[in-house]
C-alpha positions in Angstrom: 20.1 -25.4 -14.1 17.1 -27.7 -14.0 14.0 -27.0 -16.0 11.4 -28.4 -13.5 9.0 -29.3 -16.2 8.2 -25.6 -16.7 9.0 -22.7 -19.4 11.6 -20.2 -18.4 9.3 -17.4 -17.1 7.1 -19.8 -15.1 10.2 -21.6 -13.6 11.8 -17.9 -12.6 8.4 -16.8 -11.1 8.1 -19.9 -9.1 11.6 -19.5 -7.7 11.0 -16.0 -6.8 7.9 -16.6 -4.9 9.6 -19.7 -3.0 12.5 -17.3 -2.0 10.1 -14.8 -0.8 8.2 -17.5 1.0 11.6 -18.8 2.7 12.6 -15.4 3.9 9.3 -14.9 5.3 8.7 -18.3 7.1 12.7 -19.4 7.4 11.7 -23.0 6.6 9.4 -24.4 3.9 8.6 -27.9 2.4 9.0 -28.6 -1.2 10.2 -31.2 -3.7 13.7 -32.1 -3.6 14.7 -30.8 -7.1 12.9 -27.4 -6.3 14.9 -27.1 -3.1 18.2 -27.5 -4.7 17.0 -25.1 -7.2 15.9 -22.7 -4.4 19.0 -23.3 -2.3 21.1 -21.4 -5.2 18.7 -18.3 -5.3 18.3 -18.3 -1.7 22.1 -18.3 -0.9 22.6 -15.5 -3.8 19.9 -13.2 -2.3 21.7 -13.2 1.4 25.0 -12.6 -0.2 23.5 -9.8 -2.0 21.8 -8.3 1.4 25.3 -8.3 2.8 26.8 -6.0 0.5 28.4 -2.8 1.7 26.1 -0.2 -0.1 22.6 -0.8 1.4 20.9 0.9 -1.4 22.4 -1.0 -4.3 21.7 -4.3 -2.3 17.9 -3.5 -1.7 17.6 -2.7 -5.3 19.4 -5.9 -6.4 17.3 -7.7 -3.7 14.1 -6.3 -5.1 14.7 -7.9 -8.4 14.1 -11.4 -6.9 12.1 -10.8 -3.6 8.5 -10.3 -4.1 7.3 -8.5 -1.1 8.2 -5.5 0.8 8.0 -7.2 4.2 10.3 -10.0 2.7 12.7 -7.4 1.6 12.7 -5.5 4.8 13.2 -8.8 6.8 16.0 -9.9 4.4 17.9 -6.6 4.8 17.3 -5.9 8.8 17.4 -9.3 10.1 19.0 -11.9 7.7 21.8 -10.1 6.3 23.2 -8.8 9.6 22.4 -12.6 11.0 25.0 -14.0 8.2 27.6 -11.1 8.1 30.4 -13.6 9.4 29.4 -16.7 7.7 30.7 -16.9 3.9 28.3 -19.2 2.6 26.0 -22.1 3.3 23.4 -20.0 4.7 20.5 -22.7 4.0 20.4 -26.4 4.6 18.3 -29.3 2.9 16.9 -32.0 4.6 15.4 -34.9 2.8 12.2 -36.1 4.1 11.6 -39.8 4.9 8.2 -40.2 3.1 7.6 -39.3 -0.4 4.4 -37.0 -1.3 1.6 -39.4 -1.4 -0.2 -38.5 -4.9 2.9 -39.1 -7.2 5.6 -40.4 -4.7 7.8 -37.3 -5.4 10.7 -37.0 -3.0 10.1 -34.3 -0.6 12.5 -32.1 1.2 12.6 -29.3 3.9 14.8 -26.2 3.0 15.7 -23.7 6.0 18.0 -21.1 7.1 20.8 -22.2 9.4 21.3 -20.4 12.6 17.8 -19.4 13.1 15.9 -19.2 16.4 14.6 -22.5 17.6 16.3 -25.0 15.4 17.0 -28.6 16.7 20.9 -28.9 15.7 22.9 -25.6 15.8 25.0 -25.1 12.7 28.8 -24.9 12.8 30.1 -21.6 13.5 31.7 -19.4 10.7 35.1 -19.9 10.2 36.1 -16.5 11.9 34.5 -17.7 15.0 36.5 -20.9 15.0 39.7 -19.4 14.6 39.0 -16.7 17.4 38.0 -19.4 19.6 41.1 -21.6 18.8 43.0 -18.8 19.9 40.8 -18.6 23.2 41.5 -21.9 24.0 45.1 -21.8 23.4 45.8 -18.7 25.4 43.5 -19.7 28.4 44.9 -23.3 28.5 46.5 -22.9 31.8 43.8 -20.8 33.5 40.4 -21.5 35.2 37.2 -22.4 33.2 35.8 -19.0 34.4 38.6 -17.2 32.8 38.0 -18.9 29.6 34.2 -18.0 29.7 35.3 -14.4 30.2 37.5 -14.5 27.2 34.9 -15.9 25.2 32.9 -13.2 26.0 35.4 -10.6 25.0 35.6 -12.5 21.7 32.2 -12.0 20.9 32.1 -8.5 21.9 35.0 -7.8 19.8 33.2 -9.1 16.6 30.2 -7.3 17.6 27.8 -10.6 18.3 25.6 -11.0 21.2 27.2 -13.6 23.7 25.7 -17.1 22.8 26.5 -19.9 25.5 26.0 -23.0 23.0 28.8 -22.4 20.8 30.9 -25.4 19.8 33.7 -26.5 17.3 32.1 -30.0 17.0 30.8 -30.9 13.3 28.8 -33.7 15.3 26.0 -32.8 17.6 26.6 -33.9 21.3 25.2 -37.2 22.1 23.6 -37.4 25.6 24.8 -41.0 26.9 21.5 -42.6 28.6 22.5 -45.0 31.6 20.7 -48.2 31.1 18.1 -48.3 34.0 18.6 -50.9 36.7 16.6 -54.1 37.1 14.3 -54.1 39.9 14.1 -57.4 41.7 
């Protein structure tokens, strides 16, 4: 564990405050070392919120999360959002420019699969396996039948249907045609 130039009590209080802010805003900007330490704690809190006993999970999360609003959001929104994901709830994106005052490397830490994100995260393993089964089963059928099967997969897993689920690790690049020269 990084000490971050602080005493133990100060460091733990700072990380608890940062986790609370991350839960409320789902995206914060901080220094890179702080983001790396925060990622461990933020992923642990989400895992705790997914436990089968909600009362015990709430009490465990209460040790880390500071406000009642953040705890409610954690238990009602974030926990159910990641119920099929087995880890990797956060991502760290390093910013190009360091902080102006001391040139500290800056980073953005955010939850994946949040509304309005630029690039969607890879679907959880359970979805990938189900989608592969659907693709194999509907290989000889029309595209409309495969879409109906995909909707059935999401209904069976208890998730709202999403149109933009893909198995690619890479974001799809839109190919831009070169413009024709005007003569």
